[in-house]
LUMKEKE-788269 format. One record per atom (N, C-alpha, C): x, z, y negated; residue in one letter. Coordinates in steps of 0.001 Angstrom, whole numbers, plus 500000, padded with zeros to 6 digits. Each point is the difference from the previous one (the first is absolute). Layout:
% LUMKEKE-788269
XZYA
...
% end
This chain:
% LUMKEKE-788269
500841500000501204M
499159500000498796M
500882500000498738M
499731499052499110T
500789499925498769T
499732501209499115T
501007500454499305Q
499834501131499091Q
500002499558498546Q
500056498684499788R
500037499491498638R
498770499154499712R
499746499813498711F
498922499120499562F
500639498661499639F
499621498933500695T
500584498692499707T
498912498945499962T
500303498882499348F
499079498862499937F
500748498745500411F
499436499311500988E
500613498757500470E
499032498852499747E
500425499054499186L
499204498806499720L
500269499002501119L
498961499606500739Q
500218499170501191Q
499691498521499785Q
499066499689499112A
499666498589499735A
499294499894498660A
500171498860499368T
499252499712498771T
499398498605500123T
498886499802499315D
499349498694499948D
499534499831498561D
500764499190499231D
499847499972498547D
500229501442499516D
499015500634499335R
500240501375499528R
499469501064500959R
499210499592500984A
499472500958500981A
501129500483500903A
499974501292500356R
501091500617500761R
499441500786501180R
500779500048501062T
499675500905501099T
501276500704500442T
499842501242500420G
501168500785500387G
499578501299500652G
500913500960499981V
499694501300500607V
500685501106499207V
499221501048499703I
500538501226499401I
500230500968501144I
501236500485500125R
500310500941501089R
500078501418499422R
499294500920500637T
500013501407499587T
500208500852501251T
500414501259499840P
500152500878501165P
498713500164500808P
498844499756499372R
498717500182500703R
499422498691500535R
500774498934499917G
499520498734500552G
500117498855499011G
499850498802500526D
500133498787499195D
498673499640499337D
500113499366498831I
498841499490499272I
500193498496499860I
499132499226500642R
500097498539499909R
499418499547498665R
500725499113499310T
499518499515498703T
499738498499500069T
499012499511499221P
499171500768499077P
499107501006500740P
499876501178499384A
499291501125500604A
498811500404499147A
498882500307500667F
498865500616499305F
499908501446500440F
499945500915499025M
499948501433500275M
498576500522499807M
499312500409501071P
498704500666499818P
500194501292499201P
498984500352499231V
500102501163499119V
499381501221500669V
500829501036500202G
499538501271500543G
500027501053498912G
499117499873499032T
500028500778498762T
500268501479500236T
499128500643500769A
500080501449500194A
500492500326501409A
501049499290500442A
500584500173501339A
499065499506501100A
499179499012499666T
499170499337501001T
499559498650499463T
500018498990500849V
499324498739499684V
498548500227500388V
499131500027499025K
498613500429500224K
499341499234501164K
499343500746500861A
499232499498501153A
500875499467501130A
501328500254499932M
500909499480501031M
500869501105500587M
500251499943501313L
501035500826500609L
501354499333499748L
501076500775499863P
501316499394499768P
500382498979501073P
499685500297501269E
500350499057501059E
499183498709499893E
498802500096499428S
499195498794499769S
500607499157498887S
500496500664498955V
500665499282498908V
501223499258500544V
500761500683500850R
501179499382500600R
499598498814500873R
498879500129500708A
499532498924500879A
499640498735499224A
499674500131498722T
499706498807499190T
501269499224499675T
501173500650500170G
501265499334499697G
500733500575498799G
499481501082499431A
500645500596498824A
501316500679500392A
501061499731499233D
501312500619500233D
500239501209499096D
499226500108498915I
500238501019498977I
498688500319499307I
499844501260499591L
498821500437499235L
500430500469498620L
499026500034499084L
500237500550498666L
499259501324499849L
500692501013499481G
499375501289499690G
499994500213498490G
499116500860499538N
499780500139498562N
500472501357499472N
501053499954499206T
500625501219499472T
499019500856499204T
499233499371499119Y
499075500740499140Y
498984500787500838Y
499352499322500942H
498974500672500799H
500599501076500899H
501155499710500608L
500600500965500931L
500582501210499282L
500490499818498755M
500553501143499262M
498891500990499608M
498778499469499826L
498881500868499635L
499353500638501229L
499937499232501088R
499326500470501213R
500551499224501180R
500649500617500956P
500141501444500237P
501209500628499304P
500750499273499206T
501257500277499279T
501199499565500840T
501003499499499302A
501227499525500657A
500718501151500684A
499945501178499386E
500673501166500578E
499392500363501361E
498684499930500094R
499344500312501274R
500362498954501061R
499986498735499616I
500364498937500956I
501437500193500482I
500884500362499089D
501403500248500370D
500104501144501013D
499281501090499736R
500027501148500926R
499482499613501387R
499089499029500032L
499396499578501266L
500778498866500671L
501200499707499484G
500866499041500681G
500084498629499382G
499414499827498799G
500086498706499325G
498788499124500258G
499871498966499181L
498795499161500020L
499838499229501314L
501105499523500586H
499888499232501246H
499343500843501101H
500498501205500185R
499434500870501034R
498581500418499627R
499805500324498721F
498717500490499509F
498877499005500321F
500256498708499776M
498948498991500178M
500146499199501297M
500973500398500850N
500194499349501294N
500329498519499849N
500923499689499099W
500488498617499821W
501522500077499948W
500658499627501097E
501446500165500091E
500794498813499475E
499304498967499564R
500671498823499445R
500224500181498497R
500599499006499331P
500297500181498568P
498764500254499131P
500232500781498948I
498989500271498971I
500632499752498636I
499286499285499145L
500374499859498588L
499042500865499196L
500547500781499069T
499121500752499096T
500142499459498590T
498857499837499329D
500067499627498582D
500412501232499199D
500235499814498716S
500589501085499200S
498966500950499422S
498717499615500045G
498954500777499337G
499703499504498599G
500879499166499464G
499848499539498622G
498716499245499747G
499670499085500899F
498826499150499778F
498721500828499960F
499872500957500939Q
498787500832500026Q
499898500875498752Q
501140500568499599V
499986500861498816V
499634499187498758V
500525498761499925M
499701499169498829M
498512499663499918M
499343499951501160S
498575499663499983S
499132501173499549S
500597501185499909L
499250501181499533L
500094500110498479L
499675498929499277T
500285499963498560T
499445501204499232T
498858500501500428D
499392501122499269D
500572501352500435D
500743500005501081L
500467501268500561L
501520500166499897L
500688499128499244R
501453500039500024R
500613499966498605R
501249500465499931K
500768499940498750K
501393499475500349K
500367498870499389L
501246499298500324L
501085500335498976L
501178500410500485T
501153500252499120T
501241499380500644T
501110500074499304E
501269499504500555E
500349500730501303E
499665501286500043K
500345500804501176K
499247499536501242K
498718499676499836G
499163499628501139G
498538500008499601G
499140500305500949V
498562499999499743V
499401501334500407V
499333500621499043E
499237501216500297E
498566499560500258E
499409500495501069F
498642499548500308F
499204501110500674F
498696499814499998R
499100500913500696R
499524499338501293R
499975500777501063S
499555499511501298S
498547499536499927S
499714498840500607H
498607499526500058H
499196500828501004H
500696500821500814I
499315500803501024I
499466501305499409I
500911500763499330D
499589501330499509D
500375500274498548D
500542498999499308G
500332500177498590G
501297500759499747G
500734500373501074S
501258500749499809S
501044499112499320S
500909500648499246K
501012499261499235K
501239499726500837K
500559498806499863H
501221499621500709H
500893499191499071H
501302499997500302M
500951499178499253M
500720499111501005M
499937498712499777L
500713499060500868L
501087499320499172L
501229500157500441T
501166499413499343T
500738499159501044T
500974499190499583P
500800499285500998P
500616500952501025P
500496501138499525E
500651500963500891E
498998500615500973E
498825500353499517R
498975500594500861R
499475498972501006R
499835498763499565S
499550498949500913S
500999499816501143S
501298500019499681M
501031499866501046M
499963501205500941M
499749501182499444E
499935501216500823E
498815499932500958E
498841499595499499I
498804499907500834I
500229499002501134I
500564498837499668Q
500202498965501021Q
501066500431501021Q
500966500816499561R
500982500560500938R
499323500991500945R
499117500842499465L
499270500965500830L
499094499285501010L
499411498904499580L
499145499231500911L
500839499348501097L
501253499670499677G
500891499388500983G
499827498502500131G
499450499348498955S
499748498556500096S
501307499219500122S
499912498851500648D
501176499163500246D
500349499158498786D
498972499501499309I
500203499224498769I
499306500743498870I
500802500349499012V
499565500805498850V
499924499081498784V
498943500152499209M
499861499187498794M
500378500806498751M
500679499330499077C
500300500603498698C
498720500412499289C
500125500996499151F
498870500399499154F
499964499074498790F
498841499374499769D
499905499052498892D
498665500144499295D
499882499325498882E
498726499938499286E
499504498578500036E
498712499842500229C
499432498666500152C
498755499878499128C
500106499317498850P
498809499840499154P
499047498968500591P
498711500232499857A
499005499022500455A
500067498769499101A
499768498832500591L
499966498760499221L
498545499629499736L
499674499345498895P
500929499586498947P
500445501168499118P
501252499897499529A
500538500977499041A
500872499233499014A
500155500531498783D
500812499252499036D
501475500113500358D
500779499046499506R
501404499883500382R
500787501268499672R
499727500596498843A
500741501201499601A
499781501127501005A
498774500140500470R
499677501042500996R
500728499713501324R
499994498747500437I
500662499618501252I
501511500221499906I
500570499630498866E
501446500143499781E
500413501471500029E
499254500821499285E
500286501444499937E
499878500623501398E
498939499623500725S
499755500526501326S
501112499584500970S
500390498715499952M
501048499497500894M
501307500765499774M
500368500208498747R
501272500680499721R
499963501468500422R
498836500629499849L
499842501366500506L
500175500011501524L
499387499028500667S
500125499908501459S
501454499798500427S
500769499246499229M
501412499772500348M
500819501290499828M
499660500788498980R
500685501305499850R
499609500927501150R
498735499953500390W
499545500797501134W
500624499511501308W
500239498688500104A
500639499443501211A
501398500591500171A
500730500122498899E
501347500571500072E
499946501472500409E
499040500729499433R
499823501410500380R
499566500125501464R
499160499073500457S
499583500005501411S
501204499780500912S
500853499057499640R
501196499699500793R
500911501234500083R
500213500661498856D
500852501198499966D
499403501113500860D
498673500179499904A
499336501087500732A
499910499690501500A
499923498726500355F
499911499603501412F
501287500357500739F
501129499788499335G
501290500375500590G
500390499096501153G
500777500551500933D
500496499241501135D
499245500449501248D
499120499139500521R
499179500367501160R
500087498899501051R
501033500015500841P
500170498949501006P
498748499826500857P
499641498737500229G
498814499719500807G
498720499931499196G
500048500449498746H
498843499911499102H
500336499035498867H
498994499311499497A
500218498983498973A
499238500346498727A
500568499621498863L
499328500149498708L
499810498612499392L
498758499707499621F
499683498709499382F
499763500188498502F
500593499119499202G
499697499927498564G
498780499124499780G
499346500188498852I
498768499246499711I
500141499235498694I
499936498677500109Q
500050499143498806Q
498664500072499257Q
500078500163498692Q
498814499967499155Q
500194498936498912Q
499023499892499098G
500109499010498927G
498769499133499837G
498902500399500652G
498745499272499825G
500146498533500367G
499456499123499155L
500051498561500261L
501130499329499220L
500847500823499344E
501033499466499100E
501293499718500763E
500432498748500011Q
501178499614500775Q
501270500692499510Q
500163500118498690D
501237500622499476D
500043501496500300D
498833500663499972L
499974501428500322L
500238500219501495L
499468499115500841R
500271500075501447R
501503499833500259R
500632499079499268A
501442499763500174A
500799501225499571A
499602500603498894E
500683501213499516E
499859501136501011E
498799500136500556S
499749501048500992S
500830499761501263S
500022498759500478A
500765499672501215A
501484500294499802A
500511499668498825E
501417500248499701E
500306501496500006E
499110500783499399A
500181501458499972A
500015500566501419A
499086499527500839L
499916500495501387L
501224499604500816L
500457498772499822R
501180499532500744R
501228500806499604R
500086500362498731T
501134500798499519T
499998501380500646T
498800500603500116I
499895501326500642I
500302499864501496I
499424498986500645G
500251499722501413G
499030500711500924G
499226499212500761F
498993500551500910F
500089499326501367F
499320500594500983D
499977499457501363D
498969498890500150D
499078499929499059G
498962498975499991G
499375500000498613G
499221498973499712Y
499460499832498652Y
498525499625500072Y
499190500704499247A
498570499710499970A
499646499298498697A
498964499190500059I
499413499409498800I
498728500782499733I
500026500804498949G
498862500838499649G
499231499412498831G
498900500642499661G
499253499598498808G
499208498723500163G
499742499579501248L
499111498864500252L
498828500504500837L
499009499131500196A
498758500395500676A
499357501179499276A
500109499989498663V
499397501066499178V
499030499398498984V
499366498901500396G
498967499428499146G
500348498671499358G
501185499439500324E
500434498775499308E
499464498717500639E
499503500081501247G
499486498814500683G
501093499284500787G
499562499202501006Q
500965499371500906Q
500910499000499303Q
499437499186499116E
500802498963499332E
501156500615499216E
499702501062499258A
501042500676499215A
501018500663500926A
499516500607501096M
500906500646500945M
500956498976500610M
499458498868500459F
500862498961500565F
500973499458498949F
499539499957498740G
500887499562498915G
501246500873499914G
499812501308500139V
501142500928499978V
500835499842501276V
499330499836501135L
500733499871501268L
500772498679500093L
499694499056499121D
500785498769499961D
501425500252499512D
500189501125499258F
501372500282499536F
500535501385500376F
499124500997500148A
500475501385500157A
500822500257501272A
499569499522501190P
500798500315501202P
501438499484499921P
500183498840499374E
501340499400499907E
500930500802499097E
499446500886499188M
500825500858499130M
500610501162500784M
499481500238501208L
500421501157500799L
501012499556501065L
500834500923500485P
501042499618500958P
499426499319501236P
500625498919500380R
499558499205501155R
500171500765501307R
501005500892500053D
500333500668501263D
499308501343500177D
498972500273499185K
499248501249500114K
498507499674500117K
499237500880500657P
498557499745500129P
499305499989498642P
498989499146499887R
499189499898498772R
498560500367500360R
499482500969499304Y
498703500606500333Y
499039499805498832Y
498872499342500254L
498950499828498990L
498948501068500234L
499837500898499022M
499188501191500187M
498515499731499763M
499174500471500965G
498548499993499800G
499314498668500207G
500580499103500790V
499431498661500215V
499820499792501503V
498875499455500414G
498864499601499261G
499062499284500946G
499250499039499453K
499128499145500805K
500865499041500824K
499468499463501107P
500829499116500833P
500677498864499224P
499278499335499100D
500646498895499273D
501018500505498976D
499840501231499510D
501039500617499155D
501288500176500813D
499829500481501225I
501149500296500867I
500760498727500348I
499258498960500365V
500643498728500351V
500746499434498785V
499366500059498838G
500645499507498778G
501235500803499620G
499978501297500285A
501153500862499694A
501167499707500941A
499701499844501287V
501057499677500974V
500615498638499660V
499177499056499620K
500477498666499599K
501012500108498859K
499858501036499157R
500853500167498823R
501145500998500222R
500233500394501253G
501196500785500289G
499809501487500195G
498756500454500264I
499727501427500199I
500130500359501484I
500561501186500274D
500249500455501378D
499039501091500475D
499441500783499078M
499175501154500384M
498815500115499056M
498862500418500555M
498804500239499198M
499196501149500584M
499117500574499196D
499069501017500487D
498703499838499238D
498899500421500609C
498720499987499289C
498974500788500799C
499086500665499292V
498901500720500674V
498884499049500433V
500078498746499587L
498882499068500173L
499508499847501447L
500883499761500991P
499452499805501350P
499266501222500534P
500516501202499719S
499318501196500506S
498761500331499160S
500112499908498687R
498827500292499145R
498882499002500247R
500345498722500125S
498980498969500241S
499322500207501344S
500789500419500999G
499421500264501315G
498897501040499934G
500199501005499142R
499000501074499896R
498773499563499222R
500114498919499220T
498852499544499203T
499374498727500576T
500377499662501249G
499357498880500668G
500546498631499639G
501161499960499358Q
500648498719499680Q
501081499740501020Q
499939498852500655V
500926499694501077V
500777498734499653V
501328500066500139F
500846498842499739F
500186499217501297F
499742498696499937T
500222499143501165T
500765498762499550T
500414499197500985R
500712498762499685R
499149499064499150R
498680500176500104R
499090499118499242R
499409500709498788R
500761500938499461G
499567500670498780G
499358501353500260G
499303500517499004V
499429501349500072V
498584499937500561V
499727500908500942V
498657500129500577V
499421501336499537V
498771499968499486N
499297501243499654N
499081500354501154N
500395500980500789I
499271500329501223I
498637500604499688I
499806500469498772K
498716500604499625K
498894498951499861K
500360498728499880N
499001498952499785N
499084499832501219N
498727499759499738A
498992499916501069A
500273498859500977A
500756498984499593R
500254498849500883R
500708500412501295R
500645501184500008H
500766500430501175H
499173500819501000H
498757500380499633Q
499318501033500791Q
499610499559501425Q
499880498694500227D
499676499515501348D
501129499140500579D
501175500093499410D
501108499103500374D
500860500631501102D
499984499432501226P
500761500586501110P
501479499633499981P
500419499157499037R
501388499523499964R
500926501035499365R
501306499930500317P
500952500907499349P
500268499583498554P
500637500866499256L
500414499672498630L
500859498741499998L
500971499972500931N
500887498850500115N
500359499828501478N
499669498855500557E
500207499805501444E
501470499993500398E
500900499752499036Y
501432499936500315Y
500722501331499779Y
499315500974499430C
500644501276499663C
500064500904501233C
501137500679500175T
500193500854501191T
499784501485499701T
499458500344498829C
499751501414499696C
498781500492500782C
499855501323500198P
498861500540500766P
498638499619499427P
499893499929498673A
498703499671499393A
499544498609500428A
500937499052500060C
499653498621500348C
499909499784501508C
500794500735500766Q
500036499817501451Q
498791500631500706Q
499466501077499409K
499024500798500757K
498646500193499319K
499868499538498755Y
498754500280499271Y
499495498745499286Y
498702499931499852S
499372498845499340S
499816500275498511S
499760498932499267R
499644500139498583R
498721500838499860R
499073499794500924A
498733500762499941A
500270501504500112A
500900500383500900Y
500310501423500159Y
500709500539498764Y
500981499242499490L
500733500455498806L
499064500126498802L
499057499071499887H
498981500074498939H
499167501272500161H
499569500260501233H
499164501182500271H
500730501303499648H
501238500173500504V
500677501287499769V
500377500179498532V
500235498881499297F
500248500134498555F
498737500463499288F
498874499344500316R
498726500363499369R
499579501436500332R
500372500456501197A
499627501353500449A
501013501065499551A
501022499572499245H
501055500918499495H
500706500729501135H
500204499314501103E
500712500604501125E
501513499913499771E
500728501040500397I
501444500077499767I
500736498855500705I
499489499565501149I
500677498920500733I
500072498716499173I
499081499838499068S
500028498822499123S
501311499952499205S
500342501107499345S
501252500065499240S
501206499804500914S
499936500591501195M
501124499915500936M
500249498552500427M
498952499318500438L
500170498645500525L
500361498998498912L
499362500116498841M
500253498984498974M
501327500230499285M
500430501258499896T
501335500261499469T
501050499470500968T
499805500266501297W
500933499498501021W
500106498475499900W
498847499340499922H
500022498536499904H
500781499538498769H
499701500588498843N
500664499559498772N
501512500208500058N
500424501167500499L
501439500257500104L
500646499046501005L
499298499727501089H
500489499032500997H
500154498625499347H
498998499584499228Y
500053498689499337Y
501195499929499037Y
500218501055499229Y
501121500009499051Y
501336499897500739Y
500135500725501102Q
501267499938500743Q
500176498642500687Q
498904499404500433E
500051498653500576E
500470498994498944E
499517500198498779L
500412499164498864L
501519500097499784L
500526501233500014M
501437500200499779M
500812499354501121M
499527500182501249Q
500702499415501144Q
500011498477499893Q
498878499425499612G
499917498542499829G
500999499508498966G
500118500725498894M
500953499594498960M
501439500163500460M
500296501099500701R
501370500201500496R
500413498853500919R
499099499626500894E
500300498912500939E
500152498665499269E
499128499761499016A
500050498729499258A
501298499886499194A
500419501089499376I
501242499979499213I
501189499756500931I
500021500697501135S
501094499831500967S
500101498557500481S
498834499343500137A
499974498624500502A
500148498966498884A
500079500460498743G
500136499078498877G
498751499187499729G
498830500583500297R
498752499252499780R
498976500839499226R
500493500768499042F
499097500874499253F
498967499198499203F
500406498888499405A
499062499200499186A
498829499509500853A
500295499550501235D
498926499550500901D
499097501168500383D
500615501136500303W
499220501185500362W
499076500398498845W
500541500008498780E
499207500383498817E
498831499041499787E
500246498713500161A
498924499011499840A
498895500254501022A
500396500314501240G
499016500311501044G
499213501262499700G
500693501013499474F
499360501268499618F
498888499746498973F
500318499240498951H
499008499748498941H
498869499096500511H
500350499020500839A
498974499080500514A
498987500729500874A
500493500910500847E
499100500741500896E
499092500926499200E
500562500671498991R
499191500892499155R
498935499225499230R
500339498774499600A
499066499189499202A
498758499601500809A
500091500033501343Q
498846499649500842Q
498860501006499839Q
500343501231499660G
498981501042499931G
499601500483501387G
499119500968500048D
499620500623501278D
499272498991500886D
499987500297501301I
499258499169500951I
498517499913499595I
499359498910500386E
498586499805499652E
499134501083500651E
498962500476499301P
499085500971500616P
499288499367501201P
499581500827500944L
499247499489501158L
498588499613499574L
% end
């Protein structure tokens, strides 16, 4: 078992890349999609079920875990991996994004962010140093710098000020992280939609030096066209020999477009959240299982899908259990969505390795454009 964190780029096809991140807790095949386990669980899923979908790594949420059950308690109980029964790699976010969304409950200074818990109103202070301490107590394999992320649209002066604060916090995060063999620290590029600010941020991060680099401040209201506009230049500003992580993305076509532009890692709550609300992702687009057209349909969601929901249950049954608010509805549809996302990643990895990503992408869009199968 390797004791170091390394990244090996194995093939490229135009700007799309495939490779492997090696960690002491196992390999992560890239491009990788990370299911989100906000509060030490991927909602409605057992950890072994998440692994069965093909996931190599999960994301945990610093903000939620620091408030409940607390990082100190998780540490006393043997760390986050043991606590949640997931022995493979875990990436934890810094808590910055969640704290920034508490606009009415927080106070931002150079030192960090003072905020009130959304659970009980108790006061907390999150700084780069505290964020590194919490993530160390959790024992995560990939640690994210503490940063500030303004919602878009925002004026240039606000974005510039925020980006430079994040770069100062990145340096403090690096100092506080210290030397932790086998664990990685990722810097986060900011700068909104501004190319020159993104370049300034990337330069600052490269000077500090990180094990991987994230593109932050996207998927915050700017729309797909604007996001792709930034991804046309931002990944190339970051070191070629380190993983590139696009935070908080996204819908299947967002993911494909991001990989096409050189992204290696992504995360999003969408497949699990959509599963709980009756939205199912398939090769032929999104299916709303709540619609009455499914109530007498004996066919599976997708005849080619190998997940339990498609192999063993009909659309009529999935429609019924969703309408009846049965827990199995969330379980089966979340499993299907996570399976579909991992199948998507595997398809892209294989296409990049074979040098046929453009053909694969054309097929992906063509199949989705067909829409769902005709009603019976």
